N, C-alpha and C positions, 0 to 999 in steps of 0.2 A: 576524663576532661582534663585538659591541660591548664595548669595555672601559671599566671605571669608572676606570681609572688606568693609569699606565705606572712601571717602573721602570728606571730607567735606570743602566747598570752600567759602571763604568770600565775602564781597560786590564787584562786578566786574564794576558797574558803566561805561558801555560802553568802558571797555579795552578790547577789543576781541582779540587783537593780543598778547597781555599778558597772556590772558586766555588759547590762543592756546600753547603758551609756558608752562604754569604752568601744561596744563594735559599731555603735552608729557613728562615732567619731572616726572610726578605722573605714567607713562607707558600706557598712553591711547594713541589709535593711530586711524586716519581717515581712515573709512571703510564704503565704500558706502554712503559717506556724513555725517557720523556720527561718533564723538569722543568715542570709545569703550574701555574698559578693559577687559581682559579675565577673572578676577576672583573678579573684585570691581565694587562698583557702586559709582558715585558722588552725593553729597547732596548741592545743592547750599541755601545759608542762606539768599537769597532776594538781593533787589538793584541791579539789572542788569542794569536797566536804569539810565539816567541823568548824566551829567558832562563831560563824556568822547567823544571820537572823532569818535568811533566805535558801537554805540548803536545798530543800527539795526542788524550790523553782530553779536553782541554779542546776542541778542534775538534770532536769527536766530540759533546760536550755542547750546544754552541750550534748548531752546524749542524741536529741534531737539533730543538731548539727551533724554530730559524728555520723549517724546512722543514714542520713539524707546526703552525706559527702561534703558538706560546705565545712569541715573540719576534721583533724585528726587529734588523737591523745595518747598521752602516755601515763602511766599510773605514778602516784606519787605514795608518800611514805603514809601519808592520811587514809587514803584507800586501803593500802595493805593493813593497816593498824585496824581499818572496820571489819575486813575479811577476818582477820586472826582474832579479833576480839570477840565476833560471832559465830565462829566456827568451833565446834565440840572438838576437844581432843580425842585420840585413839584411847580407849580403854587401857588402863595401865600403864599410862605415860606418866602418871604422876599430875596431870593438869585436868582441870574440868573444861577449859578452852585454852585455843592455842595461845592467846595473849591473857596474861594475867588481869583478872579483874580487880587490881590495886586502885587507889587513890587517884593516884596521878593518871593512869590510863583512863579510868573512867571520868574524871575531868575532861580530857581531851575530845573523848567521843560523845560527853552529854548533850551538847547542843545538837547533834545529829540524831541521836537515838529519840530524845525528846521530839523533834521535828517529824522524824517518821513513823514515831510509835502509832498514830492512827491509822497507818498505811502498812501494815504487816506483809501484804503480800508483794507491794512494790518495793519496799525494803529489800524483801529476798530476792526479787529480780535484780535490783541494782547490786547486791551482793554478788550475785551470778556475773553480771557485766564487769563489775570489776576483776575478777578473775580473768577476764579475756583481754584485758588493755594490755599492750606490750610495754616491756621495762623501757624501751628505747626506740627512736626512729632515726634511720640514716637517710638522707638524700644525698643526691649527685655533689651537693656544695655545702651541706652542713649537717649537724646532728644535735639530735635533743634528747636529754635524759633529765630525769628529776633532781638528781643530786651529784652525781660524780660519772664521768667516763673512765673506765677502768678498761683498757684495749684487750689486756691480757684476759681477764676474766670474762669480758663479753666475747670474745673469740671461743672460749672454753664453753660457755653457755649456749652459743650457737652451734657448736659441735655436737651438742648434746640433743640437738634440734629442739631448744625450750626457746620462748619467746614471753612466756606470760606466766600466769599463776593456775592456769589451767588443768595441770597435773595434780592430783592429790598427793601423790608421794611427795613432790617437789613442794607443795604448800606445808606439808606437816613437817618435813624436814626444815624448814627454813626458820623455824624457831630453835632449831637445836644448835646453841652458839658453838662456832669454831668449823662447823661443817661447810662443805661448797655452797651448798643451798642457802644457809644462813650468810654467808661471806657475800655472796652475788647481790642478795637481797637488803643487807645493810650498806654496802658500799654503793651501789646505783641509786637507793633510794634515800639514805641518810647521809651519804659522804663519807669521808676520812676523818679521823680524829687521833688523836694521842692523849693518852694518860696523864695526869698531872703527876708532874716529878714527887717522888718519896710518897707515893700515895696518898697525897693532898686532895683536899675536898675544897669545892667552891660552891656558893650558893645562887640560883638564878634568880631572875627577878621575880619568878612565879613562886619562888620558896623552895624549891627543890635542890637537894645536894646532888651533885656531879662530880664524879671521879675522871671524867674525859672532858675533852675539849673539841670543838670542829676545826678542822684544819683547811688550809687553802691546798689545791692540788696542782699550782702551776708555777708556785714561787721558784726563782733560781737562786740557787745558794743560799737558802735561809741559814743563819747564825743564832738565834735567840726564838723563844716561844713567842715573843711579839712579833716576830717576822710571819708567823703561818697561821695564827688565829683567826677565824674567820666566822664569827657569829655576833649578835648583838650583847651578850654578856660579857663583859671586858674580863681579861684574867688579872687577879692579883698582882700586883706592880712587881712583888718580890719573884713571882714565877714569870711575868712576862719577860724580864730582863735575863733571866737564867739561860745560859747556853744550852743548845739542843744537844744531846748525847750522838754520839756515832750510830747507836742503837735506831734513836729517835729519827735521825736523819734518813736510815735505811727504810724506816717505815712510811716514808712521805712519797706521794706520787707526783710525778711533772707531766703536764700536759703542755707540751712544747708549742712553740710559735708558729711550727711547720703544719701542724695538724687543721682539719677542718674546722670553721667556726663551731662553737659549741654553745648552745643554751639551756640554761639550768633553770632552777627554782629554788624553794626550799630554805633559802638562809637569812629572810628577813633584814633586807636592805633598807637604808634610809635616805633621804635626801634626794637631791637630783639624779634622776636614772643617767648611768654612763656605763661604757663597757668595763669590765674588770680589765681585761687586756685587749689588744687586737682581735683577737679571736675566740672570747669567752664573753658571755652577757649572763648575769643573773637577773630573773624578771620578776622575782619576788621581793615586793616594797612594801611589806607590813600590811597588808589590806585591812586586816581586822583590829589594827591598833591606830586607827585613825591615819593610815598611809595611803598609797596609792595602789590602784590596780594599772600595771603595766603590759604595753605591748612592744614588741619591735617588728618593724616592717623589713624582712628580708627579702632581698632580691638576689641578684648574683654576685655581691661585693664579697672578696676574701678577707677585708679589713673592716672590721663593725666600727659603726659610725654613731655616735652619742646624738647626730641629728634625725636619726630614724626611730628613736623612741616615740611612742605616743602612750599617753596615760590619763586617766582621771582620778581627781581626790574621791575618796571613797564616800559613797552617799552614807550620812549619818544613821539614816534608817537600818542599813546593813548591819550595824555594829552592836553587839549585845551588850547591854549595861553590865 
């Protein structure tokens, strides 16, 4: 089927009621158990799971749309985390599971495991489905990836005949820090980051210590750490003002203005939805922190337009106490 346009939808995080409201606002209607639009297709940017109160319902809604052709989806870091948290490691690897079962990781996945616990077979099937979700999507006039578009890495990924987590070898190597598989997974699903200077540590709003911070991958000629930070937690002022070293400058990517429009999620934005640049939109507006569930109505434009955002304020019933 040829579609007249696409509706790109940000991180859902178990907010199924809000997602239904957003789809209805976008003109999708429930027919035979599936939300459909007569002329458009939805594109989900990943992170359907974790945090909200209706994770199972959100998964059912999204997967039905994907399987019946009214939507496409890419994998987010939270789907990847679910797979690796639940996947036993190879004997002799020094791990019990691919993702360590520590307090921080357990907190992130707790809501999903609790809500899916009564449905073990269904959960196993979703984990298998997550492994089939592509890391990115390319359309003739735009691109979508959960956190960061790295053209060089994506070309290498494609050259190896890869597109998802269906390879056991790729999946198990993706947790080995520093190898190609880890680099692809980390960059595309978590984005770019820099280490804090002089091995300093900052504490997040959730109370965890971090040695790195998330960075922009589009900024032209940044000079200081404050020019490239892109996360909800601000840098300590003395770090923000510090100049970037030449080595730190070399680590930064640059998605320039001549490239195709790009849609991402992941970064917990706030306020009025708007493009980051003329050709980059982040659709994650902190849904489960009393934020917004946001979509962008993409047609054939090459410069992204703030007037084409559509959103709903998240239903309080979707938010865990």
